[in-house]
C-alpha positions in Angstrom: 0.0 0.0 0.0 2.8 2.4 0.9 4.9 1.5 -2.1 2.0 2.3 -4.4 1.4 5.7 -2.8 5.2 6.5 -3.2 5.1 5.7 -6.9 2.2 7.9 -7.4 3.7 10.8 -5.6 7.0 10.5 -7.7 4.9 10.3 -10.9 3.0 13.5 -10.0 6.2 15.4 -9.2 7.8 14.4 -12.5 4.7 15.6 -14.4 4.6 18.9 -12.5 8.3 20.0 -12.9 8.3 20.8 -16.7 5.3 23.0 -16.3 7.0 25.0 -13.5 10.1 25.6 -15.6 8.0 26.8 -18.6 6.0 29.1 -16.3 9.3 30.6 -15.0 10.8 31.2 -18.5 7.8 33.1 -19.8 8.4 36.4 -17.9 12.1 36.4 -19.0 11.3 36.0 -22.6 8.8 38.8 -22.5 11.5 41.2 -21.1 14.0 40.2 -23.7 11.5 40.7 -26.5 10.6 44.1 -25.2 14.2 45.1 -25.1 14.8 43.9 -28.6 11.8 45.8 -29.8 13.1 49.0 -28.2 16.5 48.6 -29.7 15.1 47.9 -33.1 13.0 51.1 -32.8 16.0 53.1 -31.8 18.1 51.7 -34.7 15.3 52.5 -37.1 15.0 56.1 -35.9 18.8 56.5 -36.1 18.9 55.1 -39.6 16.1 57.4 -40.6 17.9 60.4 -39.2 21.1 59.5 -41.0 19.3 59.1 -44.3 17.5 62.4 -43.7 20.8 64.1 -43.0 22.5 62.6 -46.0 19.7 63.1 -48.5 18.3 66.5 -47.6 21.0 68.4 -45.7 24.0 67.1 -47.7 22.4 66.5 -51.0 25.5 67.8 -52.8 27.5 64.7 -51.8 25.8 62.7 -54.5 25.8 65.4 -57.1 29.7 65.5 -57.4 32.0 63.2 -59.2 32.8 60.6 -56.6 35.2 58.7 -58.9 37.2 61.8 -59.6 37.3 62.6 -55.9 38.5 59.1 -55.2 41.2 59.5 -57.9 42.3 62.7 -56.3 42.4 61.1 -53.0 44.5 58.2 -54.4 46.8 60.7 -56.1 47.2 62.7 -53.0 47.8 59.5 -51.1 50.5 58.4 -53.5 52.1 61.9 -53.4 52.1 61.7 -49.6 53.7 58.3 -49.7 56.4 59.6 -52.1 56.9 62.6 -49.9 57.2 60.3 -46.9 59.7 58.1 -48.8 61.8 61.2 -49.7 61.6 62.4 -46.1 62.8 59.0 -45.0 65.7 59.2 -47.4 66.6 62.7 -46.2 66.4 61.5 -42.6 68.7 58.6 -43.5 71.1 60.9 -45.3 71.0 63.3 -42.4 71.7 60.5 -40.0 74.7 59.4 -42.1 76.0 62.9 -42.3 75.5 63.3 -38.5 77.4 60.0 -38.0 80.2 61.2 -40.3 80.4 64.6 -38.4 80.4 62.8 -35.1 83.2 60.5 -36.3 85.1 63.6 -37.6 84.7 65.4 -34.3 85.9 62.4 -32.3 88.9 62.1 -34.6 89.6 65.9 -34.2 89.3 65.6 -30.4 91.6 62.6 -30.4 94.1 64.5 -32.6 93.9 67.5 -30.3 94.6 65.5 -27.2 97.5 63.7 -28.9 98.9 67.0 -30.3 98.5 68.6 -26.9 100.4 65.8 -25.3 103.1 65.9 -27.9 103.4 69.7 -27.6 103.6 69.4 -23.8 106.3 66.7 -24.0 108.3 68.8 -26.5 108.1 71.8 -24.3 109.2 69.7 -21.3 112.1 68.4 -23.4 113.2 71.9 -24.3 113.1 72.9 -20.7 115.4 70.0 -19.8 117.8 70.9 -22.6 117.9 74.5 -21.4 118.6 73.3 -17.8 121.5 71.1 -19.0 123.0 73.9 -21.2 122.8 76.5 -18.4 124.4 74.2 -15.9 127.1 72.6 -18.0 128.0 75.5 -20.2 127.3 78.6 -18.1 127.5 77.0 -14.6 124.3 78.9 -13.9 122.8 76.8 -11.1 119.9 79.2 -10.5 118.6 79.2 -14.1 119.1 75.4 -14.4 117.1 74.9 -11.2 114.3 77.1 -12.5 114.1 75.2 -15.8 113.9 71.8 -13.9 111.1 73.1 -11.7 109.2 74.3 -14.8 109.6 70.9 -16.5 108.4 69.1 -13.4 105.3 71.4 -13.2 104.5 70.7 -16.8 104.7 66.9 -16.2 102.5 67.4 -13.1 99.8 69.0 -15.2 99.9 66.1 -17.7 99.3 63.6 -14.9 100.5 60.6 -17.0 101.5 57.5 -15.0 104.1 56.5 -17.6 105.9 59.8 -17.0 106.5 59.0 -13.3 110.1 57.8 -13.9 110.9 61.2 -15.4 109.5 63.0 -12.4 111.5 60.7 -10.1 114.7 61.7 -11.9 113.7 65.4 -11.8 113.1 65.2 -8.0 116.6 63.8 -7.6 118.2 66.4 -9.8 116.4 69.3 -8.2 117.5 68.1 -4.8 121.1 67.9 -5.9 121.0 71.5 -7.3 119.3 72.8 -4.2 122.1 71.4 -2.0 124.8 73.3 -3.9 126.1 76.6 -2.7 124.0 79.2 -4.5 126.5 81.5 -6.4 125.0 84.5 -8.2 126.9 84.1 -11.5 124.9 86.8 -13.1 125.5 89.2 -10.3 129.3 88.6 -10.4 129.4 89.2 -14.2 127.5 92.5 -13.7 130.0 93.6 -11.0 132.9 92.9 -13.3 131.3 94.9 -16.2 130.7 97.8 -13.8 134.3 97.8 -12.7 135.5 97.6 -16.3 133.4 100.7 -17.1 135.0 102.6 -14.2 138.6 102.0 -15.2 138.9 105.3 -17.0 138.0 107.2 -13.8 140.8 105.6 -11.8 143.8 108.0 -11.1 147.3 106.6 -12.1 150.2 106.6 -9.6 152.4 107.8 -12.5 150.5 111.1 -12.7 151.2 111.8 -9.0 154.9 110.9 -9.3 155.3 113.1 -12.3 153.6 116.0 -10.4 156.1 115.5 -7.5 159.2 115.3 -9.7 158.2 118.5 -11.6 158.3 120.5 -8.3 161.5 122.4 -7.7 163.7 121.5 -4.7 164.1 125.2 -3.8 160.4 126.0 -4.1 159.6 123.0 -1.9 161.4 124.5 1.1 159.7 127.2 3.2 161.6 130.5 3.1 163.8 129.4 0.1 162.6 132.2 -2.1 163.2 134.8 0.6 166.7 133.4 1.2 167.5 133.6 -2.5 166.3 137.1 -2.7 168.3 138.2 0.4 171.6 136.8 -0.9 173.4 138.4 -3.7 176.7 138.1 -5.6 178.9 135.1 -5.7 177.1 133.4 -2.8 173.9 133.3 -4.6 175.6 131.9 -7.7 177.4 129.3 -5.6 174.2 128.2 -3.8 172.4 127.9 -7.2 175.1 125.7 -8.6 175.1 123.6 -5.4 171.3 123.0 -5.6 171.6 122.0 -9.3 174.2 119.4 -8.4 172.0 118.0 -5.6 169.0 117.7 -8.0 171.0 115.5 -10.3 171.1 112.7 -7.6 168.1 111.5 -5.7 168.1 108.7 -3.1 164.9 106.6 -2.8 164.0 104.2 0.0 161.3 102.3 -1.9 163.1 101.4 -5.1 161.4 97.9 -5.4 157.9 99.4 -5.2 158.5 102.0 -8.0 157.7 101.3 -11.6 159.2 103.1 -14.6 157.3 106.1 -15.8 155.1 105.5 -18.9 154.7 108.0 -21.6 151.1 109.3 -22.1 150.4 107.1 -25.2 151.2 104.0 -23.2 148.9 104.9 -20.3 146.0 104.2 -22.6 147.2 100.6 -23.0 147.6 100.3 -19.2 143.9 101.0 -18.7 142.9 98.8 -21.5 145.0 96.0 -20.1 143.2 96.3 -16.8 139.8 96.4 -18.5 140.8 93.3 -20.5 141.7 91.4 -17.3 138.2 92.2 -15.9 136.4 91.1 -19.1 138.5 88.0 -19.3 137.6 87.1 -15.8 133.9 87.5 -16.7 134.2 85.3 -19.8 136.1 82.6 -17.8 133.4 82.6 -15.1 130.7 82.2 -17.7 132.6 79.3 -19.3 133.1 77.6 -15.9 136.9 78.0 -15.9 137.4 79.0 -12.3 141.2 78.9 -12.4 141.4 81.3 -15.3 138.8 83.5 -13.6 140.9 83.8 -10.4 144.1 84.3 -12.4 142.7 87.2 -14.3 141.4 88.8 -11.1 144.9 88.4 -9.5 146.4 90.1 -12.6 143.9 93.0 -12.3 144.7 93.3 -8.6 148.5 93.6 -9.3 147.8 96.3 -12.0 145.8 98.3 -9.5 148.5 98.0 -6.9 151.5 98.8 -9.1 150.2 101.5 -11.5 147.3 103.2 -9.9 147.0 105.5 -6.9 146.3 103.2 -4.0 145.5 106.2 -1.8 142.6 107.2 -4.0 139.1 106.2 -2.8 138.0 104.8 -6.2 141.1 102.6 -6.5 140.8 101.4 -3.0 137.1 100.5 -3.5 138.0 98.6 -6.7 140.8 96.7 -5.0 138.4 95.7 -2.2 135.8 94.5 -4.8 138.4 92.4 -6.6 139.5 90.9 -3.2 135.9 90.0 -2.4 135.5 88.3 -5.7 138.7 86.3 -5.2 137.6 85.2 -1.7 134.1 84.1 -2.9 133.6 80.4 -3.1 132.4 79.2 -6.5 131.3 75.6 -7.2 133.6 73.9 -9.6 132.1 70.4 -9.7 128.5 70.3 -10.9 126.1 67.2 -10.8 124.9 65.5 -13.9 121.2 66.3 -14.6 120.9 64.6 -18.0 119.1 61.5 -16.6 115.7 63.1 -16.7 116.1 64.2 -20.3 117.3 60.7 -21.3 114.4 59.1 -19.6 111.9 61.4 -21.2 113.3 60.8 -24.7 113.2 57.1 -24.1 109.6 57.2 -23.1 108.7 59.5 -26.0 110.3 57.2 -28.5 113.3 59.4 -29.2 116.6 57.5 -28.9 118.8 60.6 -29.3 121.3 61.1 -26.5 121.5 64.6 -24.9 
């Protein structure tokens, strides 16, 4: 009994379920249909409006030559494409030109840097050559030291690691020159030139001796004139003869210190000889011949002592100046400063020796 009721119930549920689904789908279909009808109406209205606009407001669109317009459009399009192609070619050419210019500028910058380096190295080499010449030929320590310092400053500005060996040699050579006694060679040469210019103003001892010997023995005694005037007769004659005899013989205590009198035309050569000794001392100093320099100064000192008035202030001042120059210590052994120049030439590819 129960089984039969259950089967009936299941059969009733199965028959009722499709109807329920169909009843639920009917409202949804009606909504979709309404929406579709609304959209179709809107589309119809829009189409009508468009046709109205085209046919009535822009009626001239259909009166023209559409094919000619299309041809013009195609022609303009092809021209635009050709213009675009030409522009692309010009852009490509411009890029190539720009690349060429950039490459040229890079090459110019590289050449400038290289030329600047070569110029700086050449300038440094010339400074080192000047330093060696001033030291070895002129014995001018001050100028050589200044040239070495300028060369070191030039290498410092370059700041190249491969030039460090050159700066190392420069530091050693500068230290050697700074340790030397600083002798003002230029100042000494100027002092010698000044003394040579003042030779003509020096009084000669010969002029004084000639002035003394021209004085009369009688006039040199006080009261001699009055005595000659007071006497008369044979006494006066005898006294005059006696004085003449005495004037024939003169006794000197300083015979070794006297020099023979020179005639006026030879006094010129005496002054020129003294001037020549001073100029020779200057030349020997510039050439580094210290022995010749001192020998010329000693010869000038002897000439001043023997032939010039030693009691004169100008002669005494020149003798003192010559004595100071003789007592001045001058460096005779100079260091070798060619190592920096050799190193620089080796690094620069120049194999020439200094």
